[in-house]
Biopython code that builds the backbone (N, CA, C, O; Angstrom):
import numpy as np
from Bio.PDB.StructureBuilder import StructureBuilder

atoms = [
    (1, "MET", "N", (-25.901, 10.078, 8.744)),
    (1, "MET", "CA", (-24.465, 10.268, 8.626)),
    (1, "MET", "C", (-23.752, 9.134, 9.351)),
    (1, "MET", "O", (-24.173, 8.713, 10.428)),
    (2, "ALA", "N", (-22.711, 8.662, 8.778)),
    (2, "ALA", "CA", (-21.969, 7.542, 9.357)),
    (2, "ALA", "C", (-21.308, 7.951, 10.666)),
    (2, "ALA", "O", (-20.891, 9.098, 10.827)),
    (3, "THR", "N", (-21.216, 7.020, 11.589)),
    (3, "THR", "CA", (-20.565, 7.301, 12.869)),
    (3, "THR", "C", (-19.107, 6.896, 12.869)),
    (3, "THR", "O", (-18.382, 7.204, 13.815)),
    (4, "ASN", "N", (-18.656, 6.207, 11.818)),
    (4, "ASN", "CA", (-17.262, 5.816, 11.704)),
    (4, "ASN", "C", (-16.522, 6.923, 10.948)),
    (4, "ASN", "O", (-16.336, 6.845, 9.734)),
    (5, "ARG", "N", (-16.102, 7.958, 11.691)),
    (5, "ARG", "CA", (-15.482, 9.121, 11.088)),
    (5, "ARG", "C", (-13.975, 9.115, 11.308)),
    (5, "ARG", "O", (-13.480, 8.561, 12.289)),
    (6, "SER", "N", (-13.264, 9.730, 10.392)),
    (6, "SER", "CA", (-11.817, 9.857, 10.550)),
    (6, "SER", "C", (-11.505, 10.853, 11.667)),
    (6, "SER", "O", (-12.349, 11.667, 12.041)),
    (7, "ARG", "N", (-10.305, 10.779, 12.185)),
    (7, "ARG", "CA", (-9.863, 11.688, 13.244)),
    (7, "ARG", "C", (-9.984, 13.137, 12.779)),
    (7, "ARG", "O", (-10.428, 14.002, 13.534)),
    (8, "ARG", "N", (-9.590, 13.397, 11.544)),
    (8, "ARG", "CA", (-9.646, 14.744, 10.990)),
    (8, "ARG", "C", (-11.077, 15.279, 10.969)),
    (8, "ARG", "O", (-11.313, 16.438, 11.313)),
    (9, "LEU", "N", (-12.024, 14.446, 10.568)),
    (9, "LEU", "CA", (-13.421, 14.857, 10.520)),
    (9, "LEU", "C", (-13.990, 15.046, 11.925)),
    (9, "LEU", "O", (-14.749, 15.987, 12.156)),
    (10, "ARG", "N", (-13.637, 14.165, 12.874)),
    (10, "ARG", "CA", (-14.097, 14.328, 14.257)),
    (10, "ARG", "C", (-13.610, 15.660, 14.830)),
    (10, "ARG", "O", (-14.345, 16.339, 15.547)),
    (11, "LYS", "N", (-12.373, 16.026, 14.511)),
    (11, "LYS", "CA", (-11.821, 17.293, 14.987)),
    (11, "LYS", "C", (-12.559, 18.468, 14.360)),
    (11, "LYS", "O", (-12.890, 19.438, 15.042)),
    (12, "LYS", "N", (-12.811, 18.380, 13.084)),
    (12, "LYS", "CA", (-13.506, 19.445, 12.363)),
    (12, "LYS", "C", (-14.930, 19.629, 12.883)),
    (12, "LYS", "O", (-15.423, 20.754, 12.965)),
    (13, "LEU", "N", (-15.583, 18.536, 13.231)),
    (13, "LEU", "CA", (-16.955, 18.578, 13.726)),
    (13, "LEU", "C", (-17.043, 18.809, 15.238)),
    (13, "LEU", "O", (-18.136, 18.991, 15.773)),
    (14, "CYS", "N", (-15.903, 18.803, 15.925)),
    (14, "CYS", "CA", (-15.857, 18.979, 17.390)),
    (14, "CYS", "C", (-16.685, 17.911, 18.105)),
    (14, "CYS", "O", (-17.500, 18.224, 18.973)),
    (15, "VAL", "N", (-16.468, 16.656, 17.735)),
    (15, "VAL", "CA", (-17.186, 15.547, 18.361)),
    (15, "VAL", "C", (-16.188, 14.564, 18.960)),
    (15, "VAL", "O", (-14.982, 14.641, 18.722)),
    (16, "ASP", "N", (-16.729, 13.637, 19.745)),
    (16, "ASP", "CA", (-15.949, 12.584, 20.393)),
    (16, "ASP", "C", (-14.826, 13.188, 21.233)),
    (16, "ASP", "O", (-15.109, 13.982, 22.130)),
    (17, "GLU", "N", (-13.576, 12.846, 20.981)),
    (17, "GLU", "CA", (-12.476, 13.350, 21.818)),
    (17, "GLU", "C", (-12.215, 14.845, 21.621)),
    (17, "GLU", "O", (-11.434, 15.438, 22.365)),
    (18, "PHE", "N", (-12.859, 15.454, 20.628)),
    (18, "PHE", "CA", (-12.679, 16.882, 20.358)),
    (18, "PHE", "C", (-13.878, 17.712, 20.815)),
    (18, "PHE", "O", (-14.010, 18.879, 20.445)),
    (19, "GLN", "N", (-14.739, 17.112, 21.611)),
    (19, "GLN", "CA", (-15.897, 17.810, 22.143)),
    (19, "GLN", "C", (-15.437, 19.026, 22.955)),
    (19, "GLN", "O", (-14.471, 18.940, 23.713)),
    (20, "GLU", "N", (-16.133, 20.156, 22.794)),
    (20, "GLU", "CA", (-15.808, 21.376, 23.528)),
    (20, "GLU", "C", (-16.953, 21.707, 24.470)),
    (20, "GLU", "O", (-18.121, 21.633, 24.089)),
    (21, "LEU", "N", (-16.611, 22.077, 25.712)),
    (21, "LEU", "CA", (-17.607, 22.333, 26.743)),
    (21, "LEU", "C", (-17.658, 23.805, 27.121)),
    (21, "LEU", "O", (-16.655, 24.514, 27.047)),
    (22, "GLY", "N", (-18.830, 24.251, 27.523)),
    (22, "GLY", "CA", (-19.055, 25.606, 28.018)),
    (22, "GLY", "C", (-20.274, 25.582, 28.919)),
    (22, "GLY", "O", (-20.739, 24.509, 29.303)),
    (23, "PHE", "N", (-20.803, 26.763, 29.265)),
    (23, "PHE", "CA", (-22.005, 26.805, 30.105)),
    (23, "PHE", "C", (-22.826, 28.048, 29.814)),
    (23, "PHE", "O", (-22.313, 29.070, 29.359)),
    (24, "GLU", "N", (-24.125, 27.928, 30.093)),
    (24, "GLU", "CA", (-25.059, 29.041, 29.903)),
    (24, "GLU", "C", (-25.082, 29.903, 31.158)),
    (24, "GLU", "O", (-24.861, 29.421, 32.269)),
    (25, "LEU", "N", (-25.356, 31.182, 30.955)),
    (25, "LEU", "CA", (-25.398, 32.142, 32.052)),
    (25, "LEU", "C", (-26.619, 33.034, 31.865)),
    (25, "LEU", "O", (-26.764, 33.683, 30.829)),
    (26, "ASN", "N", (-27.504, 33.068, 32.873)),
    (26, "ASN", "CA", (-28.667, 33.961, 32.883)),
    (26, "ASN", "C", (-28.480, 34.963, 34.009)),
    (26, "ASN", "O", (-28.210, 34.582, 35.147)),
    (27, "LEU", "N", (-28.623, 36.236, 33.695)),
    (27, "LEU", "CA", (-28.413, 37.303, 34.680)),
    (27, "LEU", "C", (-29.708, 38.073, 34.907)),
    (27, "LEU", "O", (-30.445, 38.349, 33.961)),
    (28, "THR", "N", (-29.985, 38.419, 36.167)),
    (28, "THR", "CA", (-31.142, 39.222, 36.534)),
    (28, "THR", "C", (-30.641, 40.437, 37.303)),
    (28, "THR", "O", (-29.887, 40.305, 38.267)),
    (29, "TYR", "N", (-31.066, 41.619, 36.869)),
    (29, "TYR", "CA", (-30.618, 42.868, 37.485)),
    (29, "TYR", "C", (-31.687, 43.405, 38.422)),
    (29, "TYR", "O", (-32.865, 43.076, 38.277)),
    (30, "PRO", "N", (-31.284, 44.235, 39.390)),
    (30, "PRO", "CA", (-32.262, 44.827, 40.303)),
    (30, "PRO", "C", (-33.250, 45.733, 39.560)),
    (30, "PRO", "O", (-32.932, 46.276, 38.502)),
    (31, "GLU", "N", (-34.443, 45.887, 40.124)),
    (31, "GLU", "CA", (-35.435, 46.797, 39.551)),
    (31, "GLU", "C", (-34.834, 48.196, 39.457)),
    (31, "GLU", "O", (-34.200, 48.678, 40.395)),
    (32, "GLY", "N", (-35.041, 48.824, 38.333)),
    (32, "GLY", "CA", (-34.574, 50.195, 38.157)),
    (32, "GLY", "C", (-33.103, 50.337, 37.827)),
    (32, "GLY", "O", (-32.575, 51.449, 37.851)),
    (33, "ALA", "N", (-32.435, 49.253, 37.523)),
    (33, "ALA", "CA", (-31.020, 49.338, 37.144)),
    (33, "ALA", "C", (-30.917, 50.096, 35.823)),
    (33, "ALA", "O", (-31.619, 49.784, 34.861)),
    (34, "SER", "N", (-30.052, 51.074, 35.790)),
    (34, "SER", "CA", (-29.898, 51.884, 34.574)),
    (34, "SER", "C", (-29.044, 51.142, 33.556)),
    (34, "SER", "O", (-28.349, 50.178, 33.878)),
    (35, "ASP", "N", (-29.117, 51.618, 32.326)),
    (35, "ASP", "CA", (-28.287, 51.031, 31.268)),
    (35, "ASP", "C", (-26.808, 51.176, 31.602)),
    (35, "ASP", "O", (-26.013, 50.285, 31.302)),
    (36, "ALA", "N", (-26.440, 52.284, 32.215)),
    (36, "ALA", "CA", (-25.042, 52.516, 32.602)),
    (36, "ALA", "C", (-24.597, 51.514, 33.667)),
    (36, "ALA", "O", (-23.466, 51.029, 33.630)),
    (37, "ASP", "N", (-25.488, 51.201, 34.618)),
    (37, "ASP", "CA", (-25.172, 50.214, 35.659)),
    (37, "ASP", "C", (-24.969, 48.825, 35.048)),
    (37, "ASP", "O", (-24.038, 48.107, 35.412)),
    (38, "ILE", "N", (-25.841, 48.463, 34.129)),
    (38, "ILE", "CA", (-25.747, 47.155, 33.475)),
    (38, "ILE", "C", (-24.477, 47.070, 32.640)),
    (38, "ILE", "O", (-23.782, 46.053, 32.656)),
    (39, "GLU", "N", (-24.177, 48.135, 31.916)),
    (39, "GLU", "CA", (-22.959, 48.163, 31.101)),
    (39, "GLU", "C", (-21.709, 48.049, 31.969)),
    (39, "GLU", "O", (-20.767, 47.342, 31.611)),
    (40, "ALA", "N", (-21.696, 48.742, 33.107)),
    (40, "ALA", "CA", (-20.556, 48.672, 34.028)),
    (40, "ALA", "C", (-20.407, 47.260, 34.595)),
    (40, "ALA", "O", (-19.294, 46.752, 34.727)),
    (41, "PHE", "N", (-21.544, 46.628, 34.930)),
    (41, "PHE", "CA", (-21.480, 45.252, 35.436)),
    (41, "PHE", "C", (-20.923, 44.310, 34.385)),
    (41, "PHE", "O", (-20.063, 43.483, 34.687)),
    (42, "LEU", "N", (-21.407, 44.425, 33.142)),
    (42, "LEU", "CA", (-20.935, 43.544, 32.073)),
    (42, "LEU", "C", (-19.453, 43.748, 31.792)),
    (42, "LEU", "O", (-18.741, 42.789, 31.494)),
    (43, "ASP", "N", (-18.983, 44.987, 31.884)),
    (43, "ASP", "CA", (-17.548, 45.253, 31.717)),
    (43, "ASP", "C", (-16.750, 44.553, 32.812)),
    (43, "ASP", "O", (-15.721, 43.935, 32.537)),
    (44, "SER", "N", (-17.226, 44.651, 34.061)),
    (44, "SER", "CA", (-16.556, 43.985, 35.179)),
    (44, "SER", "C", (-16.572, 42.474, 35.010)),
    (44, "SER", "O", (-15.557, 41.810, 35.220)),
    (45, "LEU", "N", (-17.726, 41.932, 34.631)),
    (45, "LEU", "CA", (-17.850, 40.496, 34.396)),
    (45, "LEU", "C", (-16.849, 40.043, 33.335)),
    (45, "LEU", "O", (-16.146, 39.049, 33.517)),
    (46, "THR", "N", (-16.795, 40.765, 32.251)),
    (46, "THR", "CA", (-15.911, 40.385, 31.149)),
    (46, "THR", "C", (-14.452, 40.393, 31.580)),
    (46, "THR", "O", (-13.725, 39.432, 31.327)),
    (47, "GLN", "N", (-14.020, 41.463, 32.225)),
    (47, "GLN", "CA", (-12.608, 41.597, 32.572)),
    (47, "GLN", "C", (-12.202, 40.747, 33.782)),
    (47, "GLN", "O", (-11.199, 40.035, 33.735)),
    (48, "GLU", "N", (-12.979, 40.825, 34.858)),
    (48, "GLU", "CA", (-12.580, 40.202, 36.119)),
    (48, "GLU", "C", (-12.883, 38.706, 36.199)),
    (48, "GLU", "O", (-12.111, 37.949, 36.788)),
    (49, "ALA", "N", (-13.991, 38.279, 35.617)),
    (49, "ALA", "CA", (-14.383, 36.871, 35.753)),
    (49, "ALA", "C", (-14.082, 36.042, 34.510)),
    (49, "ALA", "O", (-13.714, 34.873, 34.620)),
    (50, "LEU", "N", (-14.232, 36.627, 33.347)),
    (50, "LEU", "CA", (-14.084, 35.833, 32.132)),
    (50, "LEU", "C", (-12.682, 35.913, 31.543)),
    (50, "LEU", "O", (-12.001, 34.892, 31.449)),
    (51, "VAL", "N", (-12.235, 37.095, 31.145)),
    (51, "VAL", "CA", (-10.908, 37.232, 30.540)),
    (51, "VAL", "C", (-9.823, 36.769, 31.503)),
    (51, "VAL", "O", (-8.844, 36.150, 31.085)),
    (52, "ALA", "N", (-9.989, 37.061, 32.780)),
    (52, "ALA", "CA", (-9.006, 36.647, 33.786)),
    (52, "ALA", "C", (-8.881, 35.126, 33.877)),
    (52, "ALA", "O", (-7.846, 34.616, 34.305)),
    (53, "ASN", "N", (-9.925, 34.402, 33.477)),
    (53, "ASN", "CA", (-9.914, 32.939, 33.500)),
    (53, "ASN", "C", (-9.775, 32.335, 32.103)),
    (53, "ASN", "O", (-9.956, 31.129, 31.936)),
    (54, "GLY", "N", (-9.459, 33.149, 31.105)),
    (54, "GLY", "CA", (-9.272, 32.645, 29.752)),
    (54, "GLY", "C", (-10.558, 32.276, 29.042)),
    (54, "GLY", "O", (-10.560, 31.424, 28.154)),
    (55, "LEU", "N", (-11.665, 32.922, 29.434)),
    (55, "LEU", "CA", (-12.971, 32.585, 28.879)),
    (55, "LEU", "C", (-13.492, 33.687, 27.972)),
    (55, "LEU", "O", (-13.022, 34.824, 28.020)),
    (56, "GLY", "N", (-14.468, 33.336, 27.146)),
    (56, "GLY", "CA", (-15.148, 34.281, 26.281)),
    (56, "GLY", "C", (-16.641, 34.207, 26.518)),
    (56, "GLY", "O", (-17.149, 33.205, 27.021)),
    (57, "TYR", "N", (-17.354, 35.283, 26.151)),
    (57, "TYR", "CA", (-18.792, 35.380, 26.386)),
    (57, "TYR", "C", (-19.483, 35.744, 25.080)),
    (57, "TYR", "O", (-19.076, 36.679, 24.390)),
    (58, "VAL", "N", (-20.529, 34.998, 24.748)),
    (58, "VAL", "CA", (-21.338, 35.291, 23.575)),
    (58, "VAL", "C", (-22.772, 35.446, 24.066)),
    (58, "VAL", "O", (-23.337, 34.525, 24.655)),
    (59, "GLY", "N", (-23.354, 36.611, 23.821)),
    (59, "GLY", "CA", (-24.730, 36.813, 24.243)),
    (59, "GLY", "C", (-25.026, 38.265, 24.496)),
    (59, "GLY", "O", (-24.324, 39.156, 24.019)),
    (60, "GLY", "N", (-26.079, 38.492, 25.257)),
    (60, "GLY", "CA", (-26.537, 39.842, 25.564)),
    (60, "GLY", "C", (-26.366, 40.171, 27.024)),
    (60, "GLY", "O", (-25.562, 39.566, 27.732)),
    (61, "GLU", "N", (-27.150, 41.154, 27.465)),
    (61, "GLU", "CA", (-26.990, 41.617, 28.842)),
    (61, "GLU", "C", (-27.672, 40.729, 29.871)),
    (61, "GLU", "O", (-27.358, 40.818, 31.058)),
    (62, "ASP", "N", (-28.599, 39.876, 29.445)),
    (62, "ASP", "CA", (-29.285, 39.029, 30.415)),
    (62, "ASP", "C", (-29.073, 37.525, 30.184)),
    (62, "ASP", "O", (-29.337, 36.727, 31.082)),
    (63, "TYR", "N", (-28.609, 37.136, 29.014)),
    (63, "TYR", "CA", (-28.379, 35.717, 28.723)),
    (63, "TYR", "C", (-27.168, 35.597, 27.810)),
    (63, "TYR", "O", (-26.978, 36.400, 26.897)),
    (64, "GLY", "N", (-26.353, 34.582, 28.072)),
    (64, "GLY", "CA", (-25.220, 34.339, 27.198)),
    (64, "GLY", "C", (-24.642, 32.964, 27.412)),
    (64, "GLY", "O", (-25.092, 32.201, 28.267)),
    (65, "PHE", "N", (-23.642, 32.666, 26.624)),
    (65, "PHE", "CA", (-22.955, 31.389, 26.706)),
    (65, "PHE", "C", (-21.481, 31.667, 26.930)),
    (65, "PHE", "O", (-20.890, 32.504, 26.248)),
    (66, "VAL", "N", (-20.889, 30.966, 27.883)),
    (66, "VAL", "CA", (-19.472, 31.136, 28.210)),
    (66, "VAL", "C", (-18.715, 29.931, 27.674)),
    (66, "VAL", "O", (-19.076, 28.785, 27.941)),
    (67, "CYS", "N", (-17.665, 30.206, 26.917)),
    (67, "CYS", "CA", (-16.826, 29.151, 26.373)),
    (67, "CYS", "C", (-15.370, 29.579, 26.513)),
    (67, "CYS", "O", (-15.077, 30.705, 26.916)),
    (68, "LEU", "N", (-14.482, 28.686, 26.182)),
    (68, "LEU", "CA", (-13.060, 28.989, 26.268)),
    (68, "LEU", "C", (-12.712, 30.030, 25.213)),
    (68, "LEU", "O", (-13.271, 30.019, 24.116)),
    (69, "GLY", "N", (-11.786, 30.932, 25.544)),
    (69, "GLY", "CA", (-11.394, 31.985, 24.626)),
    (69, "GLY", "C", (-10.621, 31.485, 23.421)),
    (69, "GLY", "O", (-10.387, 32.244, 22.481)),
    (70, "LYS", "N", (-10.224, 30.239, 23.431)),
    (70, "LYS", "CA", (-9.542, 29.605, 22.299)),
    (70, "LYS", "C", (-10.177, 28.235, 22.111)),
    (70, "LYS", "O", (-11.141, 27.907, 22.804)),
    (71, "ARG", "N", (-9.672, 27.448, 21.213)),
    (71, "ARG", "CA", (-10.242, 26.115, 20.993)),
    (71, "ARG", "C", (-10.013, 25.240, 22.226)),
    (71, "ARG", "O", (-8.905, 25.194, 22.762)),
    (72, "GLY", "N", (-11.048, 24.557, 22.667)),
    (72, "GLY", "CA", (-10.948, 23.697, 23.832)),
    (72, "GLY", "C", (-12.183, 23.819, 24.713)),
    (72, "GLY", "O", (-13.202, 24.375, 24.305)),
    (73, "SER", "N", (-12.076, 23.295, 25.913)),
    (73, "SER", "CA", (-13.213, 23.229, 26.824)),
    (73, "SER", "C", (-12.984, 24.019, 28.094)),
    (73, "SER", "O", (-11.859, 24.155, 28.573)),
    (74, "VAL", "N", (-14.077, 24.536, 28.628)),
    (74, "VAL", "CA", (-14.068, 25.162, 29.937)),
    (74, "VAL", "C", (-13.945, 24.055, 30.969)),
    (74, "VAL", "O", (-14.603, 23.022, 30.848)),
    (75, "SER", "N", (-13.117, 24.253, 31.974)),
    (75, "SER", "CA", (-12.997, 23.264, 33.047)),
    (75, "SER", "C", (-14.021, 23.570, 34.144)),
    (75, "SER", "O", (-14.553, 24.678, 34.219)),
    (76, "GLU", "N", (-14.282, 22.589, 34.977)),
    (76, "GLU", "CA", (-15.199, 22.789, 36.106)),
    (76, "GLU", "C", (-14.648, 23.856, 37.051)),
    (76, "GLU", "O", (-15.425, 24.601, 37.649)),
    (77, "GLU", "N", (-13.333, 23.944, 37.197)),
    (77, "GLU", "CA", (-12.711, 24.965, 38.061)),
    (77, "GLU", "C", (-12.971, 26.368, 37.518)),
    (77, "GLU", "O", (-13.234, 27.288, 38.293)),
    (78, "GLN", "N", (-12.902, 26.547, 36.195)),
    (78, "GLN", "CA", (-13.190, 27.851, 35.591)),
    (78, "GLN", "C", (-14.659, 28.210, 35.783)),
    (78, "GLN", "O", (-14.986, 29.362, 36.072)),
    (79, "ARG", "N", (-15.534, 27.241, 35.627)),
    (79, "ARG", "CA", (-16.968, 27.469, 35.838)),
    (79, "ARG", "C", (-17.229, 27.875, 37.280)),
    (79, "ARG", "O", (-17.999, 28.801, 37.535)),
    (80, "GLN", "N", (-16.591, 27.189, 38.228)),
    (80, "GLN", "CA", (-16.754, 27.519, 39.651)),
    (80, "GLN", "C", (-16.215, 28.908, 39.960)),
    (80, "GLN", "O", (-16.795, 29.621, 40.779)),
    (81, "ALA", "N", (-15.117, 29.308, 39.322)),
    (81, "ALA", "CA", (-14.542, 30.642, 39.554)),
    (81, "ALA", "C", (-15.521, 31.727, 39.121)),
    (81, "ALA", "O", (-15.665, 32.736, 39.811)),
    (82, "VAL", "N", (-16.191, 31.536, 37.995)),
    (82, "VAL", "CA", (-17.187, 32.511, 37.532)),
    (82, "VAL", "C", (-18.373, 32.526, 38.486)),
    (82, "VAL", "O", (-18.882, 33.597, 38.815)),
    (83, "GLU", "N", (-18.821, 31.361, 38.933)),
    (83, "GLU", "CA", (-19.949, 31.295, 39.866)),
    (83, "GLU", "C", (-19.606, 31.981, 41.187)),
    (83, "GLU", "O", (-20.438, 32.703, 41.736)),
    (84, "THR", "N", (-18.414, 31.771, 41.697)),
    (84, "THR", "CA", (-17.983, 32.418, 42.935)),
    (84, "THR", "C", (-17.930, 33.932, 42.755)),
    (84, "THR", "O", (-18.346, 34.675, 43.643)),
    (85, "TRP", "N", (-17.424, 34.389, 41.624)),
    (85, "TRP", "CA", (-17.361, 35.826, 41.353)),
    (85, "TRP", "C", (-18.762, 36.422, 41.309)),
    (85, "TRP", "O", (-18.999, 37.494, 41.866)),
    (86, "LEU", "N", (-19.691, 35.735, 40.651)),
    (86, "LEU", "CA", (-21.064, 36.238, 40.560)),
    (86, "LEU", "C", (-21.740, 36.284, 41.927)),
    (86, "LEU", "O", (-22.495, 37.215, 42.210)),
    (87, "LYS", "N", (-21.477, 35.288, 42.784)),
    (87, "LYS", "CA", (-22.075, 35.272, 44.124)),
    (87, "LYS", "C", (-21.593, 36.435, 44.973)),
    (87, "LYS", "O", (-22.305, 36.880, 45.874)),
    (88, "SER", "N", (-20.403, 36.930, 44.700)),
    (88, "SER", "CA", (-19.845, 38.032, 45.494)),
    (88, "SER", "C", (-20.374, 39.398, 45.071)),
    (88, "SER", "O", (-20.116, 40.388, 45.756)),
    (89, "ARG", "N", (-21.100, 39.477, 43.971)),
    (89, "ARG", "CA", (-21.573, 40.757, 43.445)),
    (89, "ARG", "C", (-22.904, 41.149, 44.079)),
    (89, "ARG", "O", (-23.844, 40.356, 44.112)),
    (90, "LYS", "N", (-22.972, 42.367, 44.576)),
    (90, "LYS", "CA", (-24.208, 42.882, 45.181)),
    (90, "LYS", "C", (-25.048, 43.651, 44.177)),
    (90, "LYS", "O", (-26.208, 43.954, 44.455)),
    (91, "ASP", "N", (-24.482, 43.980, 42.998)),
    (91, "ASP", "CA", (-25.216, 44.739, 41.987)),
    (91, "ASP", "C", (-25.961, 43.841, 40.999)),
    (91, "ASP", "O", (-26.276, 44.255, 39.883)),
    (92, "LEU", "N", (-26.239, 42.605, 41.426)),
    (92, "LEU", "CA", (-26.948, 41.636, 40.609)),
    (92, "LEU", "C", (-28.077, 41.055, 41.454)),
    (92, "LEU", "O", (-27.844, 40.612, 42.579)),
    (93, "ALA", "N", (-29.306, 41.054, 40.918)),
    (93, "ALA", "CA", (-30.449, 40.525, 41.673)),
    (93, "ALA", "C", (-30.412, 39.004, 41.739)),
    (93, "ALA", "O", (-30.863, 38.413, 42.719)),
    (94, "GLY", "N", (-29.878, 38.373, 40.703)),
    (94, "GLY", "CA", (-29.795, 36.919, 40.695)),
    (94, "GLY", "C", (-29.162, 36.429, 39.410)),
    (94, "GLY", "O", (-28.970, 37.184, 38.456)),
    (95, "PHE", "N", (-28.843, 35.152, 39.408)),
    (95, "PHE", "CA", (-28.270, 34.539, 38.217)),
    (95, "PHE", "C", (-28.479, 33.037, 38.278)),
    (95, "PHE", "O", (-28.661, 32.463, 39.352)),
    (96, "THR", "N", (-28.451, 32.413, 37.116)),
    (96, "THR", "CA", (-28.407, 30.962, 37.025)),
    (96, "THR", "C", (-27.257, 30.610, 36.095)),
    (96, "THR", "O", (-27.003, 31.281, 35.094)),
    (97, "ILE", "N", (-26.581, 29.547, 36.458)),
    (97, "ILE", "CA", (-25.438, 29.088, 35.682)),
    (97, "ILE", "C", (-25.640, 27.592, 35.456)),
    (97, "ILE", "O", (-25.873, 26.837, 36.400)),
    (98, "SER", "N", (-25.550, 27.181, 34.218)),
    (98, "SER", "CA", (-25.828, 25.778, 33.889)),
    (98, "SER", "C", (-24.603, 24.916, 34.175)),
    (98, "SER", "O", (-23.494, 25.430, 34.323)),
    (99, "PRO", "N", (-24.810, 23.608, 34.252)),
    (99, "PRO", "CA", (-23.659, 22.706, 34.295)),
    (99, "PRO", "C", (-22.930, 22.773, 32.953)),
    (99, "PRO", "O", (-23.453, 23.327, 31.986)),
    (100, "LEU", "N", (-21.737, 22.217, 32.898)),
    (100, "LEU", "CA", (-21.005, 22.180, 31.635)),
    (100, "LEU", "C", (-21.810, 21.403, 30.600)),
    (100, "LEU", "O", (-22.444, 20.394, 30.910)),
    (101, "MET", "N", (-21.770, 21.896, 29.358)),
    (101, "MET", "CA", (-22.504, 21.259, 28.276)),
    (101, "MET", "C", (-21.729, 21.410, 26.975)),
    (101, "MET", "O", (-20.830, 22.244, 26.871)),
    (102, "ASP", "N", (-22.082, 20.601, 25.990)),
    (102, "ASP", "CA", (-21.434, 20.639, 24.683)),
    (102, "ASP", "C", (-21.731, 21.977, 24.013)),
    (102, "ASP", "O", (-22.892, 22.364, 23.880)),
    (103, "VAL", "N", (-20.682, 22.684, 23.592)),
    (103, "VAL", "CA", (-20.830, 24.001, 22.974)),
    (103, "VAL", "C", (-21.509, 23.906, 21.612)),
    (103, "VAL", "O", (-22.386, 24.711, 21.299)),
    (104, "TRP", "N", (-21.116, 22.943, 20.813)),
    (104, "TRP", "CA", (-21.608, 22.846, 19.435)),
    (104, "TRP", "C", (-22.898, 22.059, 19.315)),
    (104, "TRP", "O", (-23.715, 22.344, 18.440)),
    (105, "TYR", "N", (-23.093, 21.077, 20.178)),
    (105, "TYR", "CA", (-24.269, 20.215, 20.115)),
    (105, "TYR", "C", (-24.837, 20.083, 21.534)),
    (105, "TYR", "O", (-24.610, 19.066, 22.190)),
    (106, "PRO", "N", (-25.577, 21.100, 22.022)),
    (106, "PRO", "CA", (-26.042, 21.114, 23.416)),
    (106, "PRO", "C", (-26.890, 19.898, 23.808)),
    (106, "PRO", "O", (-26.967, 19.544, 24.985)),
    (107, "GLU", "N", (-27.518, 19.269, 22.827)),
    (107, "GLU", "CA", (-28.369, 18.119, 23.146)),
    (107, "GLU", "C", (-27.547, 16.851, 23.387)),
    (107, "GLU", "O", (-28.074, 15.873, 23.915)),
    (108, "ASN", "N", (-26.275, 16.852, 23.013)),
    (108, "ASN", "CA", (-25.421, 15.675, 23.214)),
    (108, "ASN", "C", (-24.907, 15.600, 24.656)),
    (108, "ASN", "O", (-24.615, 16.629, 25.265)),
    (109, "PRO", "N", (-24.796, 14.392, 25.198)),
    (109, "PRO", "CA", (-24.230, 14.251, 26.540)),
    (109, "PRO", "C", (-22.731, 14.531, 26.531)),
    (109, "PRO", "O", (-22.080, 14.462, 25.488)),
    (110, "ILE", "N", (-22.200, 14.844, 27.687)),
    (110, "ILE", "CA", (-20.772, 15.096, 27.831)),
    (110, "ILE", "C", (-20.028, 13.769, 27.801)),
    (110, "ILE", "O", (-20.421, 12.809, 28.465)),
    (111, "ASN", "N", (-18.948, 13.723, 27.024)),
    (111, "ASN", "CA", (-18.120, 12.510, 26.959)),
    (111, "ASN", "C", (-17.399, 12.308, 28.280)),
    (111, "ASN", "O", (-17.007, 13.266, 28.946)),
    (112, "ALA", "N", (-17.232, 11.049, 28.647)),
    (112, "ALA", "CA", (-16.525, 10.726, 29.886)),
    (112, "ALA", "C", (-15.025, 10.860, 29.707)),
    (112, "ALA", "O", (-14.267, 10.627, 30.649)),
]
sb = StructureBuilder()
sb.init_structure("model")
sb.init_model(0)
sb.init_chain("A")
sb.init_seg("    ")
for serial, (resi, resn, name, xyz) in enumerate(atoms, 1):
    if name == "N":
        sb.init_residue(resn, " ", resi, " ")
    sb.init_atom(name, np.array(xyz, "f"), 0.0, 1.0, " ", f" {name:<3s}", serial, name[0])
structure = sb.get_structure()
């Protein structure tokens, strides 16, 4: 595919100046956590950490991808806010949060 694309096509493909960023989230729950406990945690995560920061979550109870709730990119400040919120939770055994990465093409580097 040619790399000399029109602005309209770059926007449609979410590349170059239209690149969108997000991050991966892996969650680990304590041994014996009930389904109700996990559901309550995910509800809290969604409302307090994600929706409050204008973010959306795609995934399951142990792995997902966080992106902006509308077209655009997650900022490093939004990523840090979610990480800080997760660190404050005692009902989570552990988590990993990735650096910002391209939402549509994860193998591509982040544009400067």
